[in-house]
C-alpha positions as CSV (number, residue, x, y, z in Angstrom):
1,M,83.7,-50.3,41.0
2,K,85.8,-47.1,40.9
3,S,88.8,-46.8,38.8
4,A,92.5,-46.2,40.5
5,S,92.4,-42.9,38.8
6,S,89.4,-41.7,40.6
7,P,89.9,-38.8,43.2
8,S,88.4,-41.1,45.8
9,A,90.6,-43.7,45.0
10,K,93.9,-41.9,45.4
11,R,95.4,-41.7,48.6
12,Q,94.5,-38.6,50.3
13,G,97.7,-36.3,51.1
14,A,99.9,-38.0,49.0
15,K,102.8,-35.9,47.4
16,R,103.7,-36.3,43.9
17,A,107.6,-37.5,43.5
18,S,109.6,-35.0,42.0
19,T,110.8,-35.5,38.5
20,S,113.8,-33.1,38.8
21,T,117.0,-34.6,39.7
22,R,118.9,-31.3,40.1
23,S,118.4,-28.7,43.0
24,R,117.6,-25.4,42.3
25,T,119.4,-24.2,45.5
26,D,122.1,-21.4,44.8
27,W,124.6,-23.2,47.2
28,D,127.5,-20.7,46.1
29,R,125.2,-17.8,47.1
30,L,124.5,-19.3,50.3
31,K,128.2,-20.0,51.0
32,A,128.9,-16.6,50.0
33,D,126.4,-15.3,52.4
34,R,127.2,-17.4,55.2
35,A,131.1,-16.4,55.0
36,S,130.3,-12.8,54.6
37,G,128.8,-13.0,57.9
38,A,125.0,-11.6,56.3
39,T,122.1,-12.7,58.5
40,E,118.3,-13.0,57.2
41,H,117.4,-11.5,60.7
42,P,119.6,-8.9,62.3
43,E,119.9,-8.7,65.9
44,A,116.9,-6.6,67.4
45,D,117.7,-2.8,68.5
46,L,116.6,-2.0,71.6
47,K,113.9,0.8,70.4
48,H,112.2,-2.2,68.4
49,I,111.9,-4.1,71.4
50,V,110.4,-1.1,73.5
51,R,107.8,-0.7,71.1
52,G,106.3,-3.9,71.4
53,V,106.4,-4.2,75.3
54,V,102.7,-4.6,76.1
55,R,101.0,-1.7,78.0
56,R,99.2,-3.8,80.7
57,G,97.1,-1.7,83.2
58,L,97.9,1.5,81.2
59,Q,95.2,3.8,80.0
60,P,94.5,3.7,76.4
61,L,96.5,6.2,74.7
62,P,94.0,9.2,73.5
63,A,93.4,9.2,69.5
64,K,95.7,11.4,67.4
65,A,94.2,14.2,65.3
66,L,95.5,14.3,61.8
67,I,96.3,18.0,60.8
68,S,98.3,19.9,58.2
69,L,100.6,22.2,59.7
70,R,103.0,24.7,58.3
71,V,106.5,25.1,60.0
72,D,109.7,26.7,58.8
73,Q,111.7,24.3,56.6
74,D,115.0,24.7,58.8
75,V,113.0,23.9,61.9
76,L,111.4,20.6,59.9
77,E,115.0,19.7,58.5
78,W,116.2,19.8,62.4
79,F,113.6,17.7,63.8
80,K,114.1,15.0,60.9
81,A,117.9,15.2,61.0
82,Q,117.5,13.7,64.7
83,G,116.5,10.5,63.2
84,P,113.2,8.6,62.7
85,G,110.3,9.7,65.1
86,Y,110.6,13.3,64.1
87,Q,106.8,13.9,64.3
88,T,106.6,12.3,67.8
89,R,109.4,14.6,68.8
90,I,107.5,17.6,67.6
91,N,104.4,16.6,69.4
92,S,106.5,16.0,72.6
93,V,108.0,19.9,72.1
94,L,104.6,21.1,71.8
95,R,103.1,19.2,74.7
96,A,106.1,20.2,76.8
97,F,105.2,24.0,76.1
98,R,101.6,23.6,76.8
99,D,102.2,22.2,80.2
100,A,104.9,24.8,80.8
101,S,102.4,27.4,80.0
102,V,99.5,26.5,82.4
């Protein structure tokens, strides 16, 4: 006969009852966050949505090559000042120059 404390005699998936009578939730902070309008998930920005669009029916993008390139500091600062994606913009300018040179 199996004892009541053996693992096979215990009910499977049973959760142990909580021994704490006090909640550890910081209710004041939650109320303050709700009152201030802070949200855990901010509204989606259009540029983030566009990145998530599936490229159905399109050819795969060619692989990019990792290089080390020296550019003037003022040129680099100008591209960075335009916001995130400055390396992509530099690539686009170089591509436009290549296409115009043909």
